[in-house]
C-alpha positions as CSV (number, residue, x, y, z in Angstrom):
1,M,19.9,-7.0,36.5
2,T,21.6,-4.2,38.6
3,P,20.7,-4.6,42.3
4,P,18.9,-1.6,43.8
5,K,21.0,0.9,45.8
6,S,20.9,0.8,49.5
7,A,19.3,3.5,51.6
8,S,22.7,4.9,52.5
9,E,23.5,5.4,48.8
10,A,20.3,7.1,47.8
11,R,20.7,10.8,46.9
12,P,18.0,13.4,46.3
13,A,20.2,15.1,43.7
14,V,19.5,15.5,40.0
15,V,21.6,13.3,37.8
16,R,23.2,14.9,34.7
17,G,21.1,14.1,31.6
18,P,22.2,13.8,28.0
19,R,21.0,17.3,27.2
20,E,23.1,18.8,29.9
21,P,26.7,18.4,28.9
22,M,28.0,20.3,31.9
23,S,27.6,19.7,35.6
24,P,24.8,21.8,37.2
25,V,27.6,23.3,39.4
26,L,29.2,24.8,36.4
27,V,25.9,25.8,34.6
28,A,24.9,27.6,37.8
29,L,27.8,30.0,37.2
30,I,25.9,31.6,34.3
31,P,23.1,33.2,36.4
32,A,25.6,33.9,39.2
33,L,27.7,35.9,36.6
34,A,24.6,37.7,35.4
35,A,23.9,38.8,39.0
36,V,27.5,40.2,39.3
37,V,27.2,42.1,35.9
38,L,23.8,43.5,36.9
39,Y,25.1,45.0,40.1
40,L,28.5,46.2,38.9
41,P,27.4,49.9,39.1
42,A,27.0,49.5,42.9
43,L,30.7,49.1,43.3
44,R,31.2,52.8,42.7
45,Y,28.7,53.8,45.4
46,G,29.7,55.2,48.7
47,W,28.1,55.1,52.1
48,V,24.4,55.5,52.1
49,W,22.2,56.5,55.0
50,D,23.5,54.6,58.0
51,D,26.1,52.5,56.1
52,G,29.1,54.5,57.3
53,T,28.0,54.7,60.9
54,L,27.4,50.9,60.9
55,A,30.8,50.1,59.4
56,V,32.7,52.4,61.8
57,S,30.8,51.1,64.8
58,H,31.8,47.5,64.0
59,A,35.4,48.6,63.3
60,T,35.8,50.4,66.6
61,R,33.7,48.3,69.0
62,S,32.8,44.6,69.5
63,A,30.9,43.3,66.6
64,L,28.7,41.2,69.0
65,S,27.4,44.4,70.6
66,Q,25.6,45.6,67.5
67,G,22.2,44.0,67.9
68,F,21.9,40.2,67.5
69,H,23.5,39.8,64.1
70,P,26.9,38.6,65.3
71,A,27.9,36.8,62.1
72,V,27.2,40.0,60.1
73,G,29.1,42.0,62.7
74,V,32.2,39.7,62.3
75,L,31.9,40.1,58.5
76,Y,31.8,43.9,58.8
77,R,34.9,43.8,61.0
78,L,36.8,41.7,58.5
79,E,35.7,43.9,55.6
80,W,36.9,47.0,57.5
81,L,40.3,45.4,58.1
82,A,40.7,44.2,54.5
83,G,39.3,47.3,52.8
84,I,40.4,49.9,55.4
85,G,37.0,51.4,55.4
86,N,36.6,51.6,51.7
87,P,32.8,51.4,50.8
88,S,33.6,49.8,47.5
89,F,34.9,46.8,49.3
90,Y,31.7,46.4,51.2
91,H,29.6,46.7,48.0
92,L,31.8,44.1,46.4
93,T,31.1,41.7,49.2
94,S,27.3,42.3,48.8
95,V,27.5,41.7,45.1
96,L,29.5,38.5,45.5
97,L,27.1,37.2,48.2
98,H,24.2,37.8,45.8
99,A,26.0,35.9,43.1
100,V,26.6,33.0,45.5
101,A,23.0,33.0,46.5
102,T,22.0,32.9,42.9
103,W,24.4,30.0,42.2
104,L,23.0,28.1,45.1
105,F,19.4,28.9,44.0
106,Y,20.1,27.2,40.7
107,L,21.4,24.1,42.4
108,L,18.5,24.0,44.8
109,I,15.8,24.3,42.1
110,R,17.6,21.7,39.9
111,G,17.7,19.4,42.9
112,T,14.0,20.0,43.4
113,G,13.1,18.6,40.0
114,A,13.3,21.6,37.6
115,G,14.6,21.0,34.1
116,G,17.7,22.9,32.9
117,A,16.0,25.6,30.9
118,I,13.3,26.2,33.6
119,A,16.0,26.3,36.3
120,M,18.1,28.8,34.3
121,G,15.1,31.1,33.7
122,A,14.1,31.0,37.4
123,S,17.7,31.6,38.5
124,L,18.1,34.6,36.2
125,L,14.8,35.9,37.6
126,F,16.2,35.5,41.2
127,A,19.4,37.3,40.1
128,A,17.5,40.2,38.5
129,H,14.4,40.6,40.8
130,P,14.1,44.3,41.6
131,I,13.1,43.6,45.2
132,H,16.7,42.6,45.8
133,T,18.0,46.0,45.1
134,E,17.9,47.2,48.7
135,A,19.5,44.1,50.1
136,V,22.4,44.1,47.6
137,A,23.1,47.8,47.0
138,Y,22.5,49.0,50.6
139,V,25.3,47.7,52.9
140,T,23.0,47.8,55.9
141,G,20.9,45.1,54.1
142,R,23.7,42.6,54.6
143,A,21.9,40.6,57.3
144,D,19.2,39.2,55.0
145,L,21.8,38.7,52.2
146,L,24.2,36.6,54.3
147,A,21.5,34.7,56.1
148,T,19.8,33.7,52.8
149,A,23.1,32.7,51.1
150,C,24.1,30.5,54.0
151,A,20.7,29.0,54.4
152,L,20.5,28.1,50.7
153,G,23.9,26.6,51.0
154,A,22.9,24.5,54.0
155,L,19.8,23.3,52.1
156,V,21.7,22.4,48.9
157,L,24.4,20.5,50.9
158,A,21.8,18.6,53.1
159,R,19.7,17.8,50.0
160,S,22.7,16.4,48.1
161,A,24.1,14.4,51.1
162,P,23.4,10.6,51.1
163,V,20.5,9.4,53.1
164,C,21.8,8.4,56.6
165,A,22.4,4.8,57.4
166,P,21.1,3.3,60.6
167,D,24.5,3.8,62.3
168,G,24.5,7.5,61.6
169,C,25.4,10.2,59.0
170,R,28.9,9.9,57.7
171,S,28.7,12.2,54.7
172,W,31.1,15.2,54.8
173,R,28.3,17.3,53.4
174,V,26.3,17.2,56.6
175,W,28.8,19.1,58.7
176,P,29.3,22.0,56.4
177,A,25.6,22.2,56.1
178,Y,25.3,22.6,59.9
179,A,28.1,25.2,59.9
180,L,26.3,27.2,57.2
181,L,23.0,27.1,59.0
182,A,24.8,28.3,62.2
183,I,26.1,31.3,60.3
184,A,22.7,31.9,58.8
185,V,20.8,31.9,62.2
186,L,23.5,34.2,63.6
187,S,23.0,36.6,60.7
188,D,19.2,37.0,60.8
189,E,16.1,35.4,62.3
190,V,14.8,34.6,58.8
191,A,17.1,31.5,58.8
192,L,15.3,30.0,61.8
193,V,12.8,28.4,59.4
194,T,15.5,26.4,57.5
195,P,14.8,23.1,59.3
196,L,11.2,23.2,58.2
197,L,12.3,24.0,54.7
198,L,14.5,21.0,54.6
199,I,11.8,18.7,55.8
200,G,9.3,20.2,53.3
201,L,11.7,19.9,50.4
202,D,12.4,16.3,51.2
203,R,8.6,15.6,51.4
204,W,7.3,17.7,48.6
205,G,10.3,18.2,46.3
206,S,11.6,15.7,43.7
207,P,12.7,13.1,44.3
208,R,11.0,12.6,47.6
209,V,13.2,11.4,50.4
210,A,12.0,9.0,53.1
211,E,11.9,10.4,56.6
212,R,13.5,7.3,58.1
213,G,17.0,8.0,56.7
214,R,16.9,11.7,57.3
215,R,15.9,12.1,60.9
216,T,19.5,12.6,62.1
217,V,19.9,15.5,59.7
218,Y,16.5,17.0,60.7
219,W,17.4,16.8,64.3
220,G,20.8,18.4,63.6
221,F,19.2,21.3,61.7
222,T,16.6,21.7,64.4
223,A,19.3,21.8,67.1
224,V,21.2,24.5,65.3
225,A,18.1,26.6,64.9
226,V,17.0,26.2,68.5
227,A,20.4,27.1,69.7
228,G,20.3,30.3,67.6
229,L,16.8,31.0,68.9
230,L,18.0,30.6,72.5
231,A,21.0,32.9,71.8
232,R,18.6,35.5,70.4
233,I,16.5,35.2,73.5
234,G,19.6,35.5,75.7
235,A,20.6,38.6,73.8
236,H,17.1,40.1,74.4
237,A,16.8,40.5,70.6
238,L,13.1,39.3,70.5
239,R,10.1,41.5,71.0
240,L,7.8,39.8,73.4
241,N,5.4,42.4,74.6
242,E,6.7,45.5,72.8
243,P,4.5,47.2,70.2
244,H,5.9,47.4,66.7
245,D,7.2,50.9,65.9
246,Q,5.8,50.9,62.4
247,V,2.3,49.6,63.4
248,A,-0.1,52.0,65.0
249,A,-1.8,51.2,68.3
250,G,-4.9,49.2,67.6
251,A,-3.6,48.0,64.3
252,A,-1.6,45.0,65.5
253,L,-4.3,42.4,65.0
254,W,-4.5,42.8,61.2
255,A,-0.9,43.9,60.7
256,P,0.5,40.4,59.9
257,L,-2.2,39.7,57.3
258,I,-2.0,43.1,55.6
259,A,1.8,43.0,55.7
260,A,1.8,39.5,54.0
261,G,-0.4,40.9,51.3
262,E,1.8,43.9,50.8
263,Y,4.9,41.7,50.6
264,L,3.3,39.6,47.9
265,R,2.3,42.7,46.0
266,A,5.9,44.0,46.3
267,L,7.2,40.7,44.9
268,L,5.1,41.3,41.9
269,V,5.3,45.0,41.6
270,P,8.0,46.5,44.0
271,Y,7.4,49.7,45.8
272,P,9.4,52.8,45.0
273,L,12.6,52.6,46.9
274,N,12.8,54.3,50.3
275,A,9.0,54.8,50.3
276,M,8.4,54.9,54.1
277,R,5.7,52.4,54.9
278,S,3.8,52.0,58.2
279,L,0.4,50.6,59.1
280,T,-2.0,53.2,60.5
281,T,-5.1,52.3,62.5
282,A,-7.2,53.5,59.5
283,D,-5.2,51.2,57.1
284,A,-5.7,48.2,59.5
285,A,-9.5,48.9,59.5
286,S,-9.7,49.1,55.7
287,W,-11.5,46.1,54.4
288,A,-10.1,46.8,51.0
289,L,-6.6,46.1,52.3
290,R,-7.8,43.1,54.2
291,L,-9.6,41.6,51.2
292,Q,-6.6,42.4,49.0
293,A,-4.3,40.4,51.3
294,L,-6.8,37.6,51.6
295,G,-7.3,37.5,47.9
296,A,-3.5,37.4,47.2
297,L,-3.1,34.5,49.6
298,A,-6.1,32.6,48.2
299,L,-4.9,33.1,44.6
300,I,-1.5,31.6,45.4
301,S,-3.1,28.8,47.4
302,L,-5.3,28.0,44.5
303,F,-2.4,28.0,42.1
304,V,-0.4,25.7,44.3
305,W,-3.4,23.3,44.7
306,L,-4.0,23.2,40.9
307,R,-0.2,22.5,40.5
308,R,0.0,20.2,43.5
309,K,1.6,17.5,41.4
310,D,4.5,19.8,40.4
311,P,7.3,19.8,43.0
312,L,8.3,23.4,42.0
313,A,4.8,24.6,43.1
314,R,4.9,22.7,46.4
315,A,8.5,23.8,47.2
316,G,7.8,27.3,46.0
317,A,4.9,27.7,48.5
318,L,7.2,26.6,51.3
319,L,10.1,28.9,50.2
320,L,7.7,31.8,49.9
321,F,5.7,31.6,53.1
322,L,8.0,30.2,55.7
323,P,10.8,32.8,55.3
324,L,8.2,35.5,55.1
325,L,7.0,34.7,58.6
326,P,9.9,36.3,60.5
327,A,9.6,39.3,58.2
328,L,6.1,40.1,59.4
329,P,5.3,42.5,62.2
330,I,4.4,39.7,64.7
331,G,6.1,38.9,68.0
332,P,8.5,37.8,69.0
333,F,10.4,38.6,65.8
334,Q,11.3,42.2,64.7
335,G,10.0,42.1,61.2
336,T,9.6,45.6,59.8
337,F,6.4,46.5,58.1
338,V,7.1,45.7,54.4
339,E,10.8,46.2,54.3
340,E,12.1,45.0,50.9
341,R,15.3,43.5,52.0
342,A,13.4,41.3,54.4
343,A,11.8,39.5,51.4
344,Y,15.1,38.5,49.9
345,F,14.8,34.8,51.1
346,A,11.1,34.6,50.3
347,S,11.7,35.8,46.8
348,A,13.3,32.4,46.1
349,G,9.9,30.9,46.6
350,F,8.4,33.5,44.2
351,A,10.9,32.4,41.5
352,F,10.0,28.8,42.1
353,L,6.3,29.6,41.6
354,V,7.0,31.5,38.4
355,A,9.1,28.5,37.2
356,S,6.1,26.3,37.9
357,L,3.8,28.5,35.9
358,V,6.2,28.7,33.0
359,A,6.7,24.9,33.1
360,W,2.9,24.5,33.0
361,I,2.7,26.7,29.9
362,A,5.6,24.9,28.2
363,G,4.0,21.5,28.9
364,R,0.8,22.2,27.0
365,S,2.2,21.7,23.5
366,R,5.2,22.3,21.3
367,E,3.9,25.7,20.4
368,T,3.3,26.8,23.9
369,R,6.9,25.7,24.7
370,I,8.1,28.6,22.6
371,A,5.6,30.9,24.2
372,A,6.8,29.8,27.7
373,A,10.4,30.6,26.8
374,A,9.3,34.0,25.5
375,V,7.3,34.7,28.7
376,M,10.2,33.8,30.9
377,A,12.6,35.9,28.9
378,A,10.2,38.9,29.1
379,I,9.9,38.4,32.8
380,V,13.6,38.3,33.3
381,L,14.4,41.2,31.0
382,G,11.7,43.3,32.7
383,A,13.0,42.5,36.1
384,G,16.5,43.3,35.1
385,A,15.5,46.6,33.5
386,L,13.5,47.6,36.6
387,T,16.5,46.7,38.8
388,M,18.8,48.8,36.7
389,S,16.4,51.8,37.0
390,R,16.2,51.3,40.8
391,L,19.9,50.7,41.4
392,P,21.1,54.4,41.1
393,V,18.7,55.4,43.9
394,W,21.2,53.8,46.3
395,S,24.2,55.7,45.0
396,S,23.9,58.5,47.5
397,N,21.7,60.0,50.2
398,V,20.6,62.7,47.9
399,A,19.6,60.2,45.2
400,L,17.8,58.2,47.8
401,L,15.8,61.1,49.3
402,D,15.2,62.6,45.9
403,D,13.5,59.4,44.9
404,A,11.4,59.4,48.1
405,V,10.4,63.0,47.4
406,R,9.5,62.2,43.8
407,H,7.2,59.4,44.9
408,D,5.7,61.1,47.9
409,P,5.9,64.9,47.3
410,R,3.4,65.6,50.1
411,D,5.7,64.3,52.8
412,P,7.4,67.3,54.4
413,A,9.8,65.1,56.4
414,A,11.4,63.8,53.2
415,H,11.9,67.4,51.9
416,V,13.6,68.4,55.2
417,A,15.8,65.3,55.1
418,L,16.8,66.0,51.5
419,A,17.7,69.6,52.5
420,D,20.0,68.3,55.2
421,Q,21.8,66.2,52.6
422,Y,22.2,69.2,50.3
423,I,23.6,71.2,53.2
424,A,26.1,68.5,53.9
425,E,27.2,68.7,50.3
426,G,27.4,72.5,50.4
427,N,24.5,72.9,47.9
428,Y,22.7,75.7,49.8
429,H,20.4,76.8,47.0
430,A,19.1,73.3,46.5
431,A,18.7,72.9,50.2
432,L,16.7,76.2,50.4
433,A,14.5,75.0,47.6
434,S,13.8,71.7,49.4
435,L,12.9,73.5,52.7
436,D,10.6,75.9,50.8
437,R,8.8,72.9,49.4
438,A,8.5,71.4,52.8
439,I,7.0,74.6,54.1
440,A,4.7,74.8,51.1
441,V,3.4,71.3,52.0
442,D,3.0,72.1,55.7
443,S,3.6,75.6,56.9
444,T,3.1,74.6,60.5
445,R,6.2,72.4,60.5
446,A,8.5,74.3,63.0
447,L,11.5,72.1,62.1
448,A,11.4,73.2,58.5
449,W,11.4,76.8,59.5
450,H,14.2,76.2,62.0
451,R,16.4,74.5,59.3
452,R,15.7,77.4,57.0
453,T,16.8,79.8,59.7
454,L,20.1,78.1,60.1
455,L,20.7,77.8,56.4
456,L,19.9,81.5,55.7
457,N,22.1,82.5,58.6
458,R,24.9,80.4,57.1
459,M,24.3,82.0,53.7
460,G,24.5,85.5,55.3
461,K,20.9,86.4,54.5
462,L,20.2,87.7,58.0
463,P,16.8,89.5,57.5
464,E,15.3,86.4,55.9
465,A,16.9,84.2,58.6
466,E,15.3,86.4,61.3
467,A,11.9,86.1,59.6
468,S,12.2,82.3,59.5
469,G,13.4,82.2,63.1
470,R,10.4,84.2,64.2
471,H,8.1,81.7,62.4
472,A,9.8,78.8,64.2
473,V,9.4,80.2,67.7
474,A,5.8,81.3,66.9
475,I,4.9,77.7,66.0
476,Q,6.8,76.1,68.8
477,P,7.6,78.6,71.5
478,S,8.7,76.0,74.0
479,E,11.8,74.9,72.0
480,A,14.9,76.5,73.5
481,I,17.2,75.9,70.5
482,F,14.8,77.9,68.3
483,W,15.1,80.9,70.6
484,A,18.9,80.5,70.8
485,N,19.4,80.5,67.1
486,L,17.0,83.5,66.7
487,G,19.0,85.3,69.3
488,D,22.3,84.6,67.5
489,I,20.9,86.1,64.3
490,L,19.6,89.2,66.1
491,T,23.0,89.7,67.7
492,R,24.6,89.6,64.3
493,E,22.1,92.1,63.0
494,G,22.9,94.5,65.9
495,K,19.5,94.2,67.4
496,T,20.9,93.6,70.8
497,H,17.7,94.4,72.8
498,D,15.7,91.7,70.9
499,A,18.7,89.4,71.0
500,N,18.9,89.6,74.8
501,A,15.2,88.8,75.0
502,A,15.5,85.8,72.7
503,N,18.6,84.4,74.4
504,G,17.1,85.1,77.8
505,R,14.1,83.0,76.8
506,A,16.4,80.2,75.6
507,V,18.3,80.0,79.0
508,A,15.0,80.1,80.8
509,L,13.7,77.1,78.8
510,D,16.9,75.1,78.9
511,P,19.3,76.4,81.7
512,R,21.4,73.3,81.5
513,N,22.7,74.0,78.0
514,P,26.0,75.8,78.1
515,D,25.7,77.1,74.5
516,N,22.5,78.9,75.5
517,W,24.4,80.8,78.2
518,Y,27.3,81.4,75.8
519,N,25.0,83.0,73.2
520,Y,23.3,85.0,76.0
521,G,26.8,86.3,77.0
522,V,27.6,87.3,73.5
523,S,24.4,89.4,73.1
524,L,24.9,91.0,76.5
525,A,28.4,91.9,75.7
526,A,27.3,93.4,72.4
527,S,24.9,95.6,74.4
528,D,27.7,96.7,76.7
529,S,26.3,94.8,79.7
530,L,29.7,93.3,80.6
531,P,29.0,92.3,84.2
532,Q,25.9,90.3,83.1
533,A,27.9,89.0,80.1
534,M,30.7,87.7,82.3
535,Q,28.1,86.0,84.6
536,A,26.6,84.3,81.5
537,Y,30.0,83.1,80.4
538,R,30.8,81.8,83.8
539,R,27.5,79.8,83.8
540,A,28.4,78.3,80.5
541,I,31.9,77.3,81.8
542,A,30.4,75.9,84.9
543,L,28.2,73.6,82.8
544,N,31.0,72.8,80.3
545,P,34.6,73.6,81.6
546,G,35.9,72.8,78.1
547,H,33.8,75.4,76.4
548,F,36.6,77.3,74.6
549,Q,34.6,80.2,73.2
550,A,33.0,80.9,76.5
551,V,36.4,80.9,78.2
552,N,38.0,83.1,75.6
553,N,35.1,85.6,75.6
554,L,35.2,85.8,79.4
555,G,38.8,86.8,79.1
556,A,37.9,89.5,76.5
557,A,35.2,90.8,78.8
558,L,37.6,91.0,81.7
559,A,40.2,92.7,79.6
560,I,37.7,95.3,78.4
561,S,36.7,95.9,82.0
562,G,40.4,96.6,82.9
563,R,40.7,93.4,85.0
564,I,43.9,92.4,83.1
565,P,45.4,89.9,85.7
566,E,42.1,88.0,85.7
567,A,41.9,88.2,81.9
568,R,45.5,86.8,81.7
569,D,44.6,83.8,83.9
570,V,41.4,83.1,81.8
571,Y,43.4,83.3,78.6
572,L,45.9,80.8,80.0
573,K,43.0,78.5,80.4
574,A,41.8,79.1,76.8
575,V,45.3,78.3,75.5
576,E,45.3,75.1,77.6
577,L,42.0,74.1,76.0
578,E,43.0,75.1,72.4
579,P,46.8,75.2,72.1
580,S,46.6,75.7,68.3
581,S,44.2,78.7,68.6
582,V,46.0,81.8,67.3
583,Q,43.2,84.0,68.7
584,A,43.7,82.8,72.2
585,R,47.5,83.1,72.1
586,M,47.3,86.6,70.7
587,N,44.9,87.6,73.4
588,L,47.2,86.1,76.1
589,A,50.2,87.9,74.5
590,L,48.3,91.2,74.6
591,A,47.4,90.7,78.2
592,Y,51.1,90.0,79.0
593,L,52.1,93.2,77.2
594,R,49.5,95.3,79.1
595,L,51.0,93.8,82.3
596,G,54.5,94.7,81.1
597,D,55.5,91.0,80.9
598,I,57.7,91.1,77.7
599,A,59.0,87.6,78.3
600,G,55.5,86.1,78.5
601,A,54.5,87.9,75.3
602,S,57.6,86.8,73.5
603,A,56.9,83.1,74.5
604,Q,53.5,83.4,72.9
605,R,55.0,85.0,69.8
606,E,57.2,82.0,69.3
607,A,54.1,79.7,69.6
608,V,52.1,81.9,67.2
609,Q,55.1,81.9,64.8
610,K,54.5,78.2,64.2
611,L,50.8,78.8,63.6
612,D,50.4,82.0,61.7
613,Q,53.3,84.0,60.3
614,A,51.3,87.2,59.7
615,A,49.9,87.3,63.2
616,A,53.4,86.6,64.6
617,M,54.7,89.7,62.7
618,Q,51.9,91.8,64.2
619,L,52.9,90.6,67.6
620,V,56.5,91.4,67.0
621,E,55.6,95.0,66.2
622,M,53.5,95.3,69.3
623,I,56.4,94.0,71.5
624,K,58.8,96.5,69.9
625,Q,56.4,99.3,70.6
626,V,56.2,98.3,74.3
627,Q,59.9,97.9,74.5
628,S,60.6,101.3,72.9
629,G,58.1,103.0,75.2
630,K,60.0,101.6,78.2
631,R,63.2,103.1,77.0
């Protein structure tokens, strides 16, 4: 008879059976490859929303200064150096991280007692779950992605390590597990629950592992998590007494419960992408939402209790609820109210519970085994199809905001934001249509009228722009920029009296803005009020000595007034500010010519020659005329 293995040899890993010809490590590559194939379209996507800003900030500044996600910051820096700012490189990293997380998920669920077929179905569900779209396709969602992949890796290694002997843990697997956990807790606070997950999986998973031989690993995991928590406290990255910015005042008490219910609903039926969600006081007071959340929690609790003998159900409950805690709007964590990427780790628990349900169906009889396979296939295919339909939303800002508008057409802010993206692309007609829809939804939204004013001004439709500008100032008369832009349009229309009044109102409301004084100077000059115009230009220059247009226009006003020496000196300053400005150099050359300084004008001609051949030829003719006049 073979003697029993010692405690130091016991392993909580699944032994390869006769029906599994390949190692689980190799079989796990199948769902990992499926995850890659599913997200291949994302490799063609560019920067979306704040992706580009995030990448550049980490490339140009210390990665540790970008909030408390230092491990993510280091990864961003490495990606920038390797891909030279190519967004496709960042998307490739995200897709590969998702594939690694899927590979580790398969190993974890196999090590928790799932059969090969059930583990494969659950892993394919994890790979294809539509709630992952934001975390994988949106570069900014990297924190949850990296934290989850490293935490799963730490759990798999720790679960597969031999039980520690009395004299300590000597397995090589323990130390990489600690390292992965350290990276996870330095990526996102969701990984702080990993020590509890390890203890729970050992107690409730299959096979169960005695606590006596695992205490060293538990203490090691706990020490890493506590160190990460202390580092987060030291970096002031925890909200202790701050109200949550997506939870209305008076709604904080019920926010965690309602958010938990909404997360569970999103795991079952995901929200439309980029649907902005916040908890209002009225929502928090809604007993319908409260009961819905309580009902969802009770239903899952009942299922786990009925399936309490199944390690997948027990482990699934742990993996669902523990990683969900840091995602909730409760202090001291910074969980956002129902942010899809925050549920990436928790979705592993959801897949465990689905696997438990399918295993229960399959275990009823031989006939139900076929039905269970069909149910799992339908769930996976449905999840994959929904992910494929959601994936293009993250292809560009326009696609993202267009989806938001489609799902919430009564939100004027989304229409205005979409118009801004159309303007950035040069699609002015689409931008105008979006702004018109925003105004149709809320005609008192001054910002929409203001954006429309700027757009119509750029399109050259000055009468329409003036009308929009007047709407904006009528709704919000205390906004200086609205008056300044209206004044600019009135100046371009030749309505100098009204332009002076509008620009005068702008400088009265915001006298510290040099652009307001510059615009005022332009309208005053257009109405032949040169002394007042020069005074306005000087005020603009005093506030911003580098304001090139104000300096150049001051020179022009001085020249028109016959104060040529002063104009020359001002033009010299303009050329110093903008050496490549043909306009400033031409003005300076003309001032030299009016002062009879042929050498000075010729020097400017040589500089203009390198910038604009046609302008240089004009200047040559002017110099010749002055020279012939002197003869």
